[in-house]
C-alpha atoms as one frame of an Amber mdcrd trajectory, in Angstrom:
protein
  71.170  47.481  30.125  71.043  44.007  31.652  69.185  44.620  34.919  65.529
  43.552  34.549  64.522  45.895  37.358  64.852  48.717  34.872  61.533  47.433
  33.531  59.923  46.301  36.745  60.673  47.308  40.331  57.682  46.845  42.621
  57.508  49.008  45.754  54.227  48.290  47.566  54.955  50.925  50.217  55.187
  53.699  47.609  53.875  52.740  44.179  54.809  56.083  42.673  58.439  55.267
  43.392  58.182  51.890  41.663  58.939  51.088  38.025  56.141  49.489  36.005
  57.264  49.636  32.391  55.967  46.065  32.016  52.457  47.540  31.869  53.252
  50.216  29.299  52.508  49.053  25.717  55.313  51.085  24.197  57.877  49.078
  26.214  56.631  45.612  25.315  58.782  45.173  22.188  61.878  46.331  24.073
  61.201  43.905  26.916  60.747  40.954  24.558  63.940  41.952  22.758  65.747
  41.982  26.115  64.798  38.338  26.630  66.250  37.428  23.224  69.671  38.981
  23.884  72.469  36.449  24.352  74.575  38.812  26.447  71.921  38.951  29.168
  72.584  36.312  31.800  70.144  33.417  31.996  69.810  34.018  35.722  68.622
  37.564  35.044  65.990  36.276  32.643  64.868  33.556  35.066  64.591  36.079
  37.881  62.558  38.436  35.701  60.141  35.647  34.705  59.833  34.591  38.350
  59.078  38.165  39.411  56.397  38.474  36.728  54.527  35.291  37.592  54.785
  35.917  41.352  53.538  39.501  41.141  50.811  40.209  43.717  49.141  43.378
  42.517  46.920  43.888  45.570  44.011  44.980  43.398  41.965  42.008  42.274
  44.643  40.255  40.172  43.984  42.404  37.103  47.637  43.450  36.887  48.808
  40.046  38.063  47.216  38.597  34.932  48.913  41.211  32.754  52.317  40.417
  34.271  51.727  36.687  33.842  50.768  37.070  30.175  53.923  39.077  29.528
  55.973  36.290  31.113  54.215  33.753  28.878  54.885  35.788  25.768  58.531
  36.167  26.767  58.900  32.382  26.445  58.843  32.829  22.677  62.190  34.654
  23.074  63.451  32.609  26.033  62.208  29.041  25.374  64.803  27.449  27.644
  63.166  29.016  30.716  62.836  26.476  33.528  59.384  27.843  34.422  58.002
  27.470  30.908  56.044  24.261  31.399  54.222  25.570  34.457  53.413  28.848
  32.707  51.935  27.131  29.637  49.974  24.755  31.865  48.442  27.757  33.637
  47.603  29.377  30.299  45.872  26.168  29.261  43.774  26.195  32.427  42.758
  29.809  31.934  42.033  29.223  28.263  40.028  26.028  28.518  38.740  25.498
  32.049  36.741  22.499  30.837  40.039  20.685  30.232  40.527  20.126  33.954
  40.999  16.376  34.440  39.316  16.405  37.832  35.580  16.698  37.138  35.147
  18.503  40.446  37.591  21.188  39.367  35.237  23.067  37.022  34.996  26.822
  37.181  33.633  29.531  34.906  36.343  32.068  34.141  35.735  35.691  33.094
  35.582  36.122  29.338  38.380  38.734  29.036  40.721  36.427  30.955  39.860
  33.465  28.732  40.197  35.475  25.524  43.551  36.961  26.519  44.880  33.582
  27.637  43.883  32.001  24.333  45.520  34.821  22.417  48.672  34.419  24.491
  48.779  30.696  23.669  49.309  31.802  20.079  52.204  34.065  21.122  54.120
  31.943  23.622  56.480  28.998  23.041  54.500  27.019  20.448  56.354  23.758
  21.041  55.410  23.831  24.704  51.760  24.529  23.842  51.648  21.543  21.495
  53.392  19.347  24.049  50.902  20.389  26.739  47.956  19.443  24.551  49.603
  16.148  23.576  50.137  15.349  27.253  46.483  16.076  27.950  45.371  13.862
  25.059  47.426  10.955  26.404  46.527  11.296  30.084  42.911  12.389  30.389
  40.286   9.800  31.351  37.403  11.947  30.122  36.173  11.222  26.603  34.760
  14.751  26.369  38.103  16.263  27.371  39.886  13.940  24.932  37.747  15.137
  22.039  38.087  18.820  22.920  41.832  18.529  23.476  42.241  16.748  20.131
  40.320  19.525  18.385  42.489  22.252  19.915  45.661  20.316  19.210  44.537
  20.021  15.590  44.204  23.791  15.501  47.686  24.484  16.888  49.388  21.699
  14.952  47.374  20.745  11.818  47.635  17.038  11.110  49.119  16.242  14.524
  49.183  12.450  14.809  48.227  12.442  18.491  45.111  14.472  17.723  44.132
  12.237  14.845  44.940   9.087  16.807  42.671  10.343  19.579  39.805  10.669
  17.130  40.545   7.178  15.822  40.547   5.862  19.395  37.135   7.385  19.980
  35.573   5.881  16.862  35.400   2.119  17.665  33.448   2.665  20.862  30.941
   5.114  19.449  27.551   4.041  20.666  25.171   6.315  18.832  24.729   8.902
  16.135  24.943  11.879  18.518  28.360  10.872  19.851  29.708  10.238  16.353
  28.482  13.663  15.238  30.253  15.321  18.163  33.534  13.591  17.337  33.583
  14.517  13.664  31.979  17.948  13.762  35.168  19.929  14.245  38.415  17.934
  14.116  40.543  21.078  13.877  42.336  22.662  10.982  43.213  19.429   9.172
  45.056  20.127   5.922  43.683  18.972   2.589  45.174  15.632   1.574  46.263
  14.564   5.083  46.428  10.782   4.712  46.087  10.068   8.424  42.979  12.208
   8.772  41.444  10.664   5.658  42.142   7.176   6.996  40.442   8.072  10.288
  37.338   9.331   8.527  37.176   6.408   6.099  37.447   4.066   9.072  34.619
   5.963  10.764  32.352   5.451   7.780  33.154   1.750   7.456  32.619   0.890
  11.117  29.427   2.707  12.027  26.071   0.942  11.366  24.435   2.109   8.149
  21.482   3.711   9.880  23.614   5.547  12.438  26.226   7.367  10.359  26.385
  11.097  10.998  26.915  13.350   8.004  29.770  15.364   9.581  32.424  12.728
   8.878  31.170  12.297   5.318  31.238  16.048   4.761  34.744  16.252   6.246
  35.971  13.775   3.620  34.535  16.029   0.952  36.594  18.879   2.376  40.008
  17.190   2.649  40.114  14.070   0.421  40.345  15.584  -3.056  41.189  12.784
  -5.521  41.822  10.229  -2.766  40.918   6.784  -4.130  40.220   5.215  -0.731
  37.837   8.039   0.175  36.103   7.885  -3.215  35.669   4.115  -2.916  34.245
   4.457   0.612  31.786   7.148  -0.499  30.691   5.176  -3.564  30.085   2.115
  -1.392  28.141   4.187   1.106  26.030   5.759  -1.657  25.170   2.334  -3.065
  24.465   0.488   0.192  23.308   2.863   2.935  19.730   2.741   4.163  19.971
   6.325   5.400  18.919   8.791   2.719  20.572  11.789   4.393  23.893   9.974
   4.475  23.430   8.979   0.842  22.910  12.638  -0.087  26.011  13.615   1.893
  28.091  10.936   0.172  26.883  12.127  -3.232  27.701  15.746  -2.386  31.188
  14.744  -1.164  31.830  12.844  -4.405  30.881  15.967  -6.315  33.740  17.767
  -4.550  36.566  15.237  -4.595  36.000  12.932  -7.583  36.470  15.254 -10.558
  37.287  13.121 -13.609  37.356   9.911 -11.547  35.783   7.149 -13.653  34.835
   5.031 -10.642  32.618   7.798  -9.303  31.291   8.805 -12.733  30.215   5.249
 -13.581  28.683   4.788 -10.134  26.648   7.990 -10.373  25.415   7.190 -13.878
  24.319   3.764 -12.644  22.724   5.372  -9.593  20.635   7.649 -11.843  19.468
   4.710 -13.899  18.449   2.625 -10.881  16.780   5.439  -8.938  15.199   7.220
 -11.902  12.688   9.840 -10.823  13.576   9.743  -7.116  14.217  13.140  -5.558
  17.742  12.068  -4.678  18.475  11.897  -8.411  18.632  15.679  -8.439  21.550
  15.601  -5.990  23.230  12.862  -7.992  22.755  14.870 -11.219  24.437  17.900
  -9.658  27.371  15.846  -8.382  27.822  14.067 -11.722  27.852  17.364 -13.621
  30.455  18.738 -11.195  32.861  15.834 -11.768  32.018  15.255 -15.442  30.639
  18.453 -17.064  28.598  17.727 -20.167  27.597  14.208 -19.169  24.434  13.415
 -21.126  23.015  11.343 -18.296  22.597  14.517 -16.242  20.454  16.278 -18.853
  18.410  13.117 -19.338  17.825  12.698 -15.603  16.800  16.318 -15.052  14.417
  16.291 -18.022  12.887  13.079 -16.659  12.312  14.750 -13.285  10.726  17.785
 -14.921   8.431  15.704 -17.102   7.363  13.012 -14.630   7.645  14.242 -11.043
   4.517  15.141  -9.107   6.507  17.393  -6.760   6.212  20.998  -7.959   9.159
  22.152  -5.848  11.414  19.420  -7.241  10.247  20.145 -10.801  11.170  23.813
 -10.502  14.452  23.012  -8.804  15.407  20.604 -11.567  14.307  23.025 -14.286
  16.301  25.850 -12.671  19.489  23.765 -12.565  18.834  22.446 -16.067  18.622
  25.998 -17.365  21.810  26.871 -15.498  23.849  24.135 -17.205  21.988  24.229
 -20.535  20.763  27.846 -21.052  18.845  27.036 -24.235  17.060  23.960 -22.932
  13.497  24.259 -24.175  12.047  21.921 -21.565  13.451  24.049 -18.737  12.318
  27.334 -20.296   8.821  26.011 -20.945   8.535  24.611 -17.411   9.647  27.812
 -15.696   7.467  29.958 -17.963   4.484  27.819 -16.981   5.405  28.300 -13.328
   5.226  32.081 -13.799   1.708  31.788 -15.140   0.157  29.054 -12.996   1.951
  28.631  -9.684   0.190  29.790  -6.529   3.531  30.050  -4.710   5.235  33.448
  -4.730   8.514  31.721  -3.880   8.310  29.425  -6.902   7.374  32.321  -9.192
  10.259  34.406  -7.837  12.808  31.647  -8.448  11.418  30.946 -11.910  11.604
  34.640 -12.846  15.187  34.905 -11.577  16.257  31.857 -13.577  14.610  33.036
 -16.789  16.106  36.517 -16.444  19.577  35.018 -16.129  19.316  33.737 -19.698
  17.195  36.608 -21.026  17.327  39.857 -19.059  14.600  41.338 -21.273  11.996
  38.674 -20.478   9.076  41.004 -19.868   6.824  38.336 -18.374   9.436  37.607
 -15.722   9.955  41.324 -15.054   6.208  41.830 -14.658   6.052  38.976 -12.145
   8.813  40.610 -10.061   6.981  43.947 -10.131   3.826  42.187  -9.006   5.682
  40.542  -6.121   6.968  43.932  -4.977   3.478  45.432  -5.092   2.068  42.533
  -3.056   3.861  43.987  -0.036   1.363  46.837   0.086  -1.727  44.630   0.119
  -1.734  43.508   3.794  -0.549  39.940   3.077  -1.472  36.984   5.299   2.192
  36.164   5.931   3.914  39.585   6.247   7.453  38.316   6.901   7.424  35.871
   3.980   5.946  38.487   1.650   8.539  41.027   2.809  11.377  38.603   2.003
   9.891  37.831  -1.415   9.388  41.518  -2.190  12.936  42.421  -1.171  14.441
  39.603  -3.228  12.301  40.669  -6.208  13.512  44.242  -5.768  17.122  43.098
  -5.575  16.713  41.016  -8.732  15.218  43.989 -10.578  18.197  46.095  -9.523
  20.589  43.444 -10.871  19.101  43.421 -14.353  18.994  47.221 -14.335  22.188
  48.695 -12.783  20.570  52.147 -12.611  17.923  50.655 -10.285  15.231  52.606
 -12.138  12.864  49.636 -12.453  13.209  48.723  -8.777  12.952  52.343  -7.644
   9.828  52.926  -9.723   8.287  49.766  -8.238   9.016  50.998  -4.712   7.736
  54.489  -5.512   4.451  53.011  -6.778   4.221  50.894  -3.633   4.832  53.912
  -1.380   2.076  55.845  -3.119  -0.476  53.016  -2.946   0.331  51.033   0.227
  -2.627  50.807   2.609  -0.656  49.650   5.636   2.001  51.742   7.395   4.147
  48.709   8.262   4.645  47.797   4.618   4.893  51.421   3.607   7.829  51.753
   6.011   9.475  48.655   4.571   9.231  50.087   1.079  10.660  53.368   2.352
  13.602  51.544   3.906  14.274  49.636   0.679  14.157  52.891  -1.262  16.771
  54.269   1.107  19.082  51.396   0.161  18.573  51.492  -3.608  17.784  55.113
  -4.376  21.050  56.915  -3.560  21.230  60.039  -5.720  18.026  59.188  -7.605
  15.887  62.304  -8.060  12.632  60.331  -8.190  13.451  58.644  -4.891  14.389
  61.961  -3.265  11.228  63.682  -4.524   9.017  60.781  -3.396  10.417  60.810
   0.122  10.070  64.590   0.424   6.490  64.257  -0.836   5.765  61.559   1.739
   7.210  63.672   4.558   4.991  66.579   3.537   1.834  64.465   3.367   1.936
  62.375   6.556   1.602  63.172  10.231   2.556  59.723  11.519   5.819  60.047
  13.461   7.029  56.552  12.579   6.429  57.080   8.877   8.193  60.445   9.177
  11.164  58.798  10.917  11.486  56.145   8.234  11.048  58.603   5.386  13.486
  61.162   6.815  16.010  58.441   7.637  15.877  57.086   4.085  16.008  60.600
   2.663  19.203  61.184   4.610  20.662  58.049   2.993  19.696  58.784  -0.610
  20.607  62.472  -0.248  23.216  62.871   2.538  22.849  66.111   4.473  19.344
  66.819   3.124  17.940  69.678   5.195  14.377  68.361   5.060  15.527  65.081
   6.586  17.491  66.801   9.374  14.715  69.284  10.224  12.032  66.559  10.200
  13.911  64.340  12.636  14.835  67.319  14.833  11.175  68.324  15.029  10.131
  64.808  16.048  12.684  64.898  18.865  11.063  68.090  20.151   7.400  67.162
  19.792   6.754  63.428  20.121   5.769  61.964  23.475   6.541  58.412  22.356
   9.880  57.265  23.768  10.412  54.678  21.035   9.649  57.365  18.460  12.168
  59.747  19.990  14.793  57.031  20.131  14.177  56.014  16.512  14.338  59.639
  15.384  17.595  60.103  17.284  18.959  56.866  15.840  18.295  58.103  12.304
  19.510  61.620  13.019  22.798  60.419  14.480  23.500  58.626  11.192  22.949
  61.649   8.979  24.008  64.406  11.385  26.199  62.778  14.080  26.977  65.884
  16.135  23.469  67.338  16.135  22.958  68.715  19.677  19.352  67.514  19.784
  20.500  63.977  19.103  22.951  64.041  21.988  20.385  65.593  24.310  17.811
  62.921  23.471  20.225  60.063  23.951  21.298  61.478  27.287  17.712  61.853
  28.485  17.738  58.196  29.401  18.955  59.538  32.750  15.788  61.631  33.141
  13.197  59.074  32.055  12.040  55.776  33.482  14.154  53.834  31.005  15.250
  51.141  33.422  12.142  49.189  32.416  12.899  49.565  28.715  16.091  47.585
  28.298  16.018  47.609  24.503  15.619  51.380  24.345  18.503  51.909  26.714
  20.768  49.436  24.906  20.043  51.033  21.535  20.596  54.492  22.974  24.008
  53.600  24.395  25.025  51.872  21.179  24.059  55.071  19.364  26.439  56.959
  21.648  29.263  54.845  20.206  28.609  56.448  16.829  29.154  59.990  18.089
  32.400  61.901  17.761  33.925  61.303  21.176  36.389  64.145  20.618  33.586
  66.669  20.159  33.413  69.053  23.126  29.629  68.882  23.403  29.730  65.081
  23.242  32.278  64.990  26.064  30.116  67.233  28.196  27.076  65.036  27.656
  29.037  61.871  28.353  29.911  63.297  31.746  26.158  63.341  32.422  25.167
  59.970  31.016  28.012  57.724  32.232  27.073  57.928  35.951  23.533  56.914
  34.972  24.766  53.893  33.070  26.975  52.873  35.982  23.960  53.170  38.275
  21.983  51.021  35.842  24.557  48.252  36.070  24.561  48.474  39.872  20.826
  48.215  40.501  19.067  46.817  37.440  17.124  43.606  38.106  15.032  41.282
  35.994  11.310  41.479  36.622   9.519  38.849  38.698   7.835  37.233  35.692
  11.177  36.545  34.066  12.500  35.151  37.341   9.605  32.716  37.585   9.513
  31.484  34.012  13.272  31.298  33.529  14.374  30.267  37.004  16.176  27.125
  35.882  16.830  28.039  32.249  20.299  27.856  30.770  19.541  30.479  28.127
  20.683  34.060  28.504  17.785  36.293  29.590  17.129  39.648  27.876  18.054
  41.621  30.985  21.329  39.725  31.281  22.226  40.456  27.674  21.307  44.074
  28.324  23.800  44.296  31.203  26.580  42.867  29.059  25.671  45.041  26.064
  25.723  48.180  28.200  29.091  47.149  29.652  30.486  46.531  26.176  29.319
  49.927  24.951  30.676  51.627  28.051  34.166  50.317  27.361  33.980  52.019
  23.966  32.806  55.445  25.144  34.605  55.795  28.493  37.292  58.453  28.457
  40.476  58.163  30.505  39.254  60.743  32.999  36.177  58.606  33.755  38.033
  55.405  34.581  39.078  55.976  38.233  35.555  56.890  39.307  34.091  53.977
  37.347  36.430  51.548  39.136  35.573  53.040  42.529  31.837  52.764  41.792
  31.934  49.150  40.604  34.756  47.412  42.490  32.523  46.110  45.298  30.487
  44.128  42.761  33.400  41.734  42.168  32.936  39.846  45.435  32.159  36.132
  45.505  28.750  36.929  46.970  27.819  39.081  43.997  29.086  36.394  41.636
  26.884  33.846  43.365  23.800  36.098  43.340  24.138  37.537  39.841  26.879
  36.159  37.617  25.918  38.385  34.703  26.279  41.573  36.725  29.630  40.233
  37.933  30.648  39.545  34.325  29.551  43.013  33.179  31.485  44.683  36.006
  34.551  42.491  35.431  34.590  43.454  31.735  34.474  47.175  32.548  37.162
  46.989  35.224  39.371  44.826  32.982  39.104  47.575  30.362  39.946  50.178
  33.000  43.006  48.215  34.118  44.276  48.156  30.550  43.964  51.925  30.270
  45.115  53.172  33.684  48.594  53.177  35.160  49.138  50.570  37.837  49.419
  53.167  40.674  46.184  54.902  39.581  44.317  51.598  39.284  45.632  50.406
  42.649  44.475  53.628  44.278  40.980  53.282  42.782  40.652  49.650  43.887
  41.796  50.246  47.467
């Protein structure tokens, strides 16, 4: 079979009589194989490619894009195609619109188009892709475009000399720290040991004023210059001469990665510790020296000096913690951290000290008692709730690590649940118990007891949700959440109950009913509730008959939401000129994303019909986020409908 029209024969007058195997996934491999066959005439292949890239679908270009991407992918099997350069150039434009050389030629392209074009660049004729980027690097007059093109070229062709030369070209005319940072922040996938890349970065470091060096180039050397003498020498010189402390720290850290066993670096770091004795930067130098020369006595001496002489409590504890890590029996470190447990007013310092001491002695009862105390602090209405919550969770996690059965941590949480005087922290403890208490009888009994003793719907939701985690299928948990769905008047409470119930009983009819009641309530003003509700729908069994029936009810409501939802006037006023994404805009895109995951094939034609008019230029100008949301949904529909069905819906 040599005739390409077997795969594609477009008949605009009667689409049902046409042949559109090019849009059927199961035919893709066969089509690509056809292009690789030597007994198929080149003219046939050229004609097929021409037909694909010239295809006018008559329905918003959605199928034109699909045909074009197939033509691009076919180049991997037919690289001698005369149209190849033009096709790759078009892919480049769709993939990276900001690469346009004419500054007036900017345009924002839809995300699905950009993502698919970028993916296709990976699948088409790789040599042409590299050549296209090289051409751009050598011809663009924009420094921004040059940098971005060099980065992408480095990704497609690691170590490419044109990409690295472009970065070198940019370096001598760097005017300030910000520009230098931008150049070196992401030079592409440069392989470890690449001499050209290392030379570029070493040159960067040597030619930028000491106070203006950005740490990205220094860090990059630490990633790729393992054992490289030129890089080590440059970093040592920088460490010894720079007036910028951040750059000095970065140079030290890079040496710790690439100079293992290198005497030049070892001697320099030892000397650095002697000259800068007691300075906070000595801690970084001590770490780096230990990494490249484990057992070096100068490290122990420096850390002990910091512990014994520094006035900075944080630095003292940091040094003592590292000292204990490299020398588990060090008496100075143990004594210092033990004192921290007893005297420090900082919960963070006490937590870190307890963790360090327990690493060398898991039975240290003083440290264990401190962790238990930190957990209990959560129930005492702390001044800084978030900080205390983080400390309490980390303490709980540490307790669970020293006791694999989690009994100590569970008992601490149980005590907190029984004594907490604030519902917010009670709920946090309940959530933690749900994570750690799986199968634990004490945890199960405590949660059942809490459910029986409280009337607060939020506490009940948390307790029942955690009970469903520690004891999957627990009837008390299911019945409690089901009752809340029936009785509470609080919409957030109903949503939270449904969210928990869907996790432990996904096909519960009451869950589905609640989630679908967004169509009956005034939820348009509660974007977060609606978004969470739709995301919960994703978790349901879409093959379940009841779920399908309910989806038929809720999908039209969600489509209506996308059509009419507007931001409130306050948001319009305060964010009129902002470049950040507003909550309502994120909500539109989140709803669209969830819709593409729950839409069934039978819904797609009506969805396209309902939304197609929102793809006009006027709608894009008035509300780009609604346009983007609609485009994403219709793109999904085009990928899952036959061309004739999609054409009919769009016209």
